[in-house]
C-alpha positions in Angstrom: 0.0 0.0 0.0 2.8 2.4 0.9 4.4 1.7 -2.5 1.2 2.6 -4.3 1.0 5.9 -2.4 4.6 6.8 -3.3 4.1 5.8 -6.9 0.9 7.9 -7.2 2.6 10.9 -5.6 5.5 10.6 -8.1 3.1 10.5 -11.0 1.2 13.6 -9.7 4.4 15.5 -9.1 5.8 14.8 -12.5 2.6 15.9 -14.3 2.4 19.1 -12.2 5.2 20.7 -14.2 5.5 19.0 -17.6 8.4 21.2 -18.8 12.0 21.3 -17.5 15.0 23.6 -18.3 18.3 23.2 -16.5 22.0 24.1 -16.6 24.8 23.4 -14.2 23.4 25.9 -11.6 19.6 25.7 -11.8 16.7 23.4 -12.6 13.4 25.0 -13.5 10.2 22.9 -13.8 7.3 24.8 -15.2 3.9 24.8 -16.9 1.8 27.4 -18.7 -1.6 28.6 -17.5 -4.1 31.1 -19.0 -5.8 33.0 -16.2 -9.2 34.7 -16.0 -7.6 38.0 -16.8 -6.7 36.6 -20.3 -3.0 36.7 -19.7 -0.7 33.7 -19.9 1.6 32.8 -17.0 4.5 30.5 -16.4 4.1 28.7 -13.1 6.9 26.6 -11.7 9.5 25.6 -9.2 13.2 26.5 -9.3 16.0 24.7 -7.4 19.8 24.9 -7.2 21.5 22.0 -8.9 24.4 22.0 -6.4 22.3 21.1 -3.3 18.7 20.6 -4.6 17.5 23.5 -2.4 14.8 25.9 -3.4 16.0 28.7 -5.6 15.1 31.6 -3.4 16.6 35.0 -4.0 16.9 34.1 -7.7 15.8 36.7 -10.2 13.8 35.7 -13.2 12.8 38.2 -15.9 11.3 37.9 -19.4 14.1 39.0 -21.7 13.3 42.3 -23.5 10.5 43.3 -21.1 10.1 44.8 -17.7 8.4 41.7 -16.3 10.0 39.6 -13.6 9.6 37.7 -10.4 11.5 36.2 -7.5 10.5 32.7 -6.2 8.7 32.2 -2.9 10.5 30.5 0.0 9.2 27.1 -1.3 10.9 27.8 -4.7 7.6 28.3 -6.6 7.0 31.2 -8.9 4.5 32.8 -11.2 5.7 34.9 -14.1 3.5 36.7 -16.6 4.4 36.1 -20.2 3.8 38.8 -22.8 4.7 36.7 -25.8 4.1 33.2 -27.0 7.9 32.6 -27.4 10.8 34.2 -25.7 13.6 33.8 -23.2 13.8 33.9 -19.4 16.9 35.4 -17.8 17.8 33.7 -14.5 20.5 34.8 -12.1 21.4 34.6 -8.4 24.2 36.4 -6.5 25.7 33.0 -5.6 26.5 32.3 -9.2 28.7 34.4 -11.5 27.0 33.9 -14.8 23.5 34.6 -16.0 21.5 31.9 -17.7 18.8 32.1 -20.4 16.4 29.5 -21.4 13.8 29.6 -24.2 10.1 29.1 -23.7 7.3 28.5 -26.1 3.8 28.6 -24.7 1.9 25.4 -25.1 -1.5 25.2 -23.4 -3.8 22.3 -23.5 -6.8 22.8 -25.8 -9.3 22.5 -22.9 -7.7 25.5 -21.2 -7.1 27.7 -24.2 -9.3 27.5 -27.2 -7.2 30.1 -29.1 -4.3 27.7 -29.7 -4.3 25.2 -32.5 -7.1 23.9 -34.8 -10.5 23.9 -33.3 
């Protein structure tokens, strides 16, 4: 029974954030969500690769825009996305370099009827 609970938890955790981006310093797991205000958001969790701790005090901005966020104490974040494609700039004072990763908004058809063939 305990095994089934653990397995079920792992399945739920993996599907919570279907996208992953990582480099030697950070791992970002994320998903896209269209909210009632009509805007698209990236929701996710960031951790440090070195010690697997939550990526608090990490800056995340949408490249070319004045939109950014800092993760909560539990490593979760919510970032408004102005475009369907772009780059996220990530940096933390513990690490010398800055890191960029590409995103392309992909929403499921049941959440966003403006994407894809209907």
